[in-house]
C-alpha positions, 0 to 999 in steps of 0.5 A: 433174505439179505447178503449175510455180513462177512465175520470170522473167514477162513484164511484167503489163499495167496495169488500164486495159490489161487492161480495153481488151483485154477491151472489145476482146473484147467488141466483137470478140464483137459484131461476130463474131456480128452477122457470122455472123447476117448470113451465115446470113441470106445463105445462107438468102436465096441458098437460098430465091432458088435455089428460085424456081419459075416466072417467078422467083416464091417460091411458097406451098404451095396452101391451100383456103379455105372460109367461108360468108360473102360474101368472104375478105380478107387482113389489111392488107398494108403497103407502107412504102417502096415508090414507085410508080416501084420497078418489080421492087422486088417482084411479088405473085402470087395464084392462086385457083380455084373448088372449085365447077364453072363459078363464077367468082370475083372477085380484087382488091386495094385500099386496106384504108379501101376495102375496109373501107368496101365491106364495112362491114356485110357478114358476111366473113371475114379470114384471121388464120393461113394454113399448108397443112395442110387445115382449119387456116386460122384466120378472123376472121369480121366480122359484117354483114347487108347484101348487097354489091353486085358487087365488079366494079362497084366503082372502087376496085380497084387491080387486080383479075381474075374469070372461071371456071378459075384466076385470076391476079392479079399486082401489080407495085411499080411499079403504084401500090404506094404506101405504104399498107395493102392487102387482097386480097379474094376473093369469088363475082363474083356477090357470093353467099355461100359462097366456096369456093377454093384458092389460093396466093401467090408473091413476086417480086423483082429484089432477092433475088440482090443482097440475098443477096450483100450479107448474104454479103459483109457477113456474111464481112467482120463475121466476119473484122473480129470474129475479128481483134479477139478474137485481137489481144486474146486473143494480148495478154491471154494474152502477159502470163500468167505462164509455166512457168519451165524447170527447174521441177518438171513443165514438160514438156521439162525433165530433172530429175536422173535418179533424183531423185523428181517429184511429178506430179498425176494429169492436167496440169490442177490444179483446187484449191478451199479450203473457206473456215472461215466462211460466210454462212448466207444469202448463197448466196440472192443469188449468182446476183445478184451474179454477173450481171457475171461471167455477162455478161463471160464470155459474150463471153469463152467466145465468144472462146474458141471462135474461139480453139479454131479458130484453134488446132485449124489450129495443132496441125494444122500445127505440133503446137502450141498457140500459147502465148499463145492457149493462156495466154488459154483456161486464163484464161478456164477459171480465171475460170470456176472461180472464178465457179463456186466462189463460185457455185452449182456449189460455194458454197465461198467468200463472197470475191467473184472478181476480174475478172481471167484471171491467178492470184491468191491466191483460194481457188480456182484452175485450170491446165494446164501447157502441152504442147510438143507435141500430136498432129496426128491426135487433133485430128480425133476427140478433141473428140467420138469419143474423149469420147463416154463422159467426155461422157456422164458430164458430162452426167449431172453437170450435166443439160446435153446436150453442145452444146459443150465450154464448156457447164458455167459453173457455173449450178445446174441440176436435176442432180447437181451441183446436188443436192448443192450444194442440200443444202449450201446448206440444211445451211449455211442452218440449221447454218452449216457446210458438210458436209465430205464432201459438199464433196470430192464436189462438188469431185471432180465438177467436177474430172472436168468441168474435165479433160473441158473441157481434152482436149475443148479441145484443151488436152492430149492426155492422156486424162482418168480415169475417177476421182472425185478427190475433195477440195480439192487435186489427188492427187499420186503420186511417179514417177522421170523418166529 
């Protein structure tokens, strides 16, 4: 199949209009990302809320706390934003039991300033890192030489409890939990040194369930708005892309003369790259910086491509067709990506700066896919992952990128086969001013294989990519007769 000629084309948008649609895609991508993050946060909050145990508390694992000093203290707890009237906003529960039989313990919560004054000259241990693995608690030991007075005799505690067995300290936001710094203290009731307890903490809030619902609803709304903006912009940009003209060579759905030979490409995704006759010896050292604007825009465009592909999946399922405007948009993003890759570290084939457009230009690197009039409804369930596994393994070897999505290849320079080949080409270019011809053909062949796989996995075509390294600047073609 050859590239289709361009006949009567739809009117092009002005440069300002195209920029506006690109801006719309950026805004839509940002809103979609925020919406997705909010939705995930709400889902996690809902799942955590569902795990509430006794009396609705979310409990931490029990942990052994053992110190030789006089007291165990928490890091300051900030309660900014909580008021004494916020009953039910948050309830903190701390449970502890001494590991020594019949040893009464004391637990109390007080303002950090009061606790610091009480223990200022007393050796005590502040919990700096806490988890459930035995022996993994990290303490910050604060020195001192004085013996503290019994904690129960102090009058600055916001709330306290003492006794043998399991002690439970419950502190509600309505019990004076004002905006301040607070510290939890665990001691032996008689203020003797050597505190050994097993403890856990729990948190309960009447806001967990409403917060989860609000996050989920807000996330869904954000997703819908972001996706709508992306679809509108992608459809508009794709609608103004050149379309195949009926009767052009290689356009599906046309019927040439019965015995007329037709020039067809090896695969209906066509990638070309023409090597500049003169290349700068040193410009490749700075191209990573010059490409930053393109890479930022492509990050948003690929977010849009992901969403467009999901929409196309459902469209193919119900209609057997990839919406043509969305198809043109996706191919346009691939074309843009190939130009950036060709200029950058996937080929270094030209020093001409890539244009900021989805459309076809006279740039020395180009990519296109012939639009299919029909796509298999059944293949969409298996081709993007199961059938593509052999190719994805090969592409991973080419790019040193484990498959994390069909748009993982964006022309980066990793320590991979293609990265190594381009590095050799760059070093040769630096010292000789020439791009090794045989090496260039191999680099183009690897890129061609990668983009064919992207085309297949991205649902753009049903034809299975060939296991063949077609090298050279142009696509290999054959002559066949269509009947």
